[in-house]
N, C-alpha and C positions, 0 to 999 in steps of 0.2 A: 840797203835792203838785205833781207835774209834770203836764204835759199828757197823760202816759201813766199816769194814775191807775189803780191796780189791775192793772198789767201782770203782777205776779207770778202772778195767777190764770191767765194765758195762757202763762206760761213753760213750757218743756218739763219742768221739774222738777215741775210740777203734773200732769203726765201721764206717770207712771212707765213705763207700757207702751211708749209711743212713744219716750221717752228711752232706755230700755233697748235697744229695737230699733235706734235710730239709733246708739248706741254700738257695737253689734255690727257694723253695716254700716260705720261709720267704721274700726273695727279691721281688718276684712277688707280694705277698700279701701286704707287707708293703709299697712298692713304688707305688702301684696303687692308683687311685683316691678313696677317697678324699684327699690323700696325706700322706706323711710319718709322719708329726707332729700329725695329728688327729689319724691316725692309731696307732701310738705309745702311744698316750694317752689312746686309747681304750684298747690296749694290757696291759698297766700298770694298769688300773682300773679293768680289768677282772682278772688280776693276783692278785690284792689286794683282790678281791672278792673270788678267789679260794684259797687264803692263801699262795701262794708260795712266800716266802720272797726273794728267789734267783731272781725270775723273776721281782718282784717289784723293787728290787735294780737295776737290769739291765735296766728295762724300764725307770725308773725315771732318772737314770744316763745318759742313752741314750738321753732322752729329753733335759737334761742339755747340753750335748755335741752338740746337734743340735741348741742350742741357745734359747730354750724356757725359759722365765724368771722363776727364782726360785720360786717366789711367786705363779705363775700359776701351777708349778709342785706340790708344797705343797698344793695348793687349790684343786687338784684332789681328795683329801681325803674328801673334803666337797663341791664338784662341784655344787650340787643342790642349795646351798645357797650363792655361791660365784658370785660376779658380774664380775669376770674375764672370765666367759664363756658365750657364746651367746646361743640362743635356738637351733641352729644347733648342736653345740658341746654337749650340754646337752642331746639332743636326742641320739647321738651316744654313749655317756657315760652311759646313762640309759640302753641302749641296752647292752653295755659291762658288766654292773653289772648283768643284768638279764641273759645274755647268759653265764656268767662266774660262775653263781650260780649252786650249786648242791642240789636238782635237778634244772635243767634249768627252769627259770621262765619267759622266753619270752612269751608274749601273743599278742593278736591283737592290743593292744594299742601301743606296741613298734613298730609293723609293720606300723601302721598309722603314728606314730611320725617320723619314718625313711622316709616313703614315702613323707611326707611333706617337707623334707629337702634334700633328696638325690636321685640321679638317680639309676636305677636298677644296673648299673655297680658299683656304689659306695657302695650300700647295699651289693652286693656280696663280695666286698673287705672287708667290715667291718665284715661280717660273717666269712670270711676266716681268718682274723686277729685273731678273738676270737678263732676259731677252732685250728689254728696253736698254738696260745698261750695256749690253753687247753692241747695240746700235750706236749708242753714245761713245763707247770706247773706240770702236772702229772709225767712226766719223771724226772724232776729235783727235785721235792719234794719227790718222791718215792726213789730216789737215794741219797737224801740229798747232791746234787751236791755242791761242795765247791765253794762259791762265791769268785770271784777274789778280791784282795786287793783294787784296785782302786774303784770298785763299792761299796765295804763295807765301806771304809773310807768316801766316798761321802754320802752314805745313812745314816750312823751313824750320821754324822754332820747335814745333811739336813732333814732327815726323822725321825731320832731318837726322836726329840721333838714332833712328831705326833704319837709316839708309835711304830715305826718300830724297830725291832731288828733282828739280824742275825739268831736267832733260831738254828736249827740243821745244818745249812750250813757252819759251822766253819771249820771243818776238822783238821787233824793233821798237824804238821809243814811240813812234806814232801809232803803234798797234796796242799799246797798253790799255787795260781796262781797270777801272778803280774797284769794281765789285763784281760779284758773281751775277750771272744773268738772273733777272727778276729779283735781285736782292739788293 
């Protein structure tokens, strides 16, 4: 056993009502404008900022499954200096970093930046994506949720060169998952 013995009893899979409600909230937030791709990039960068390696792997792997080019996924780690992002994306990603920080570092400049590129509906979605991501980051990191094999293999190969590692989300042999939740 690991130091996280019996963590399956605390996993959201063991609380179907909460897990179902969370999946509905995720779908509403992530599928809303400005769209799944940018929302997932914001989730991934806010998870990077929060330090949840489980959510970083799922976010980046999810972007890959959606067809986002690998070089752009890897460039999330340096989005400010990458020419793969436009000003609109940078505004959303800057917000994701600031909102994913502890303590939260969103200030008036982030609001002005968002206002210049997004509608009120889109800003609400971006805030919700970070907030839902924050719940997932805290829950999964506190539990040391075991990251599924598919996401881990992908992340080790593609994010490992950027410094990503699985950290505490390895789990014992009997805890391994073959694929991401719902995937």
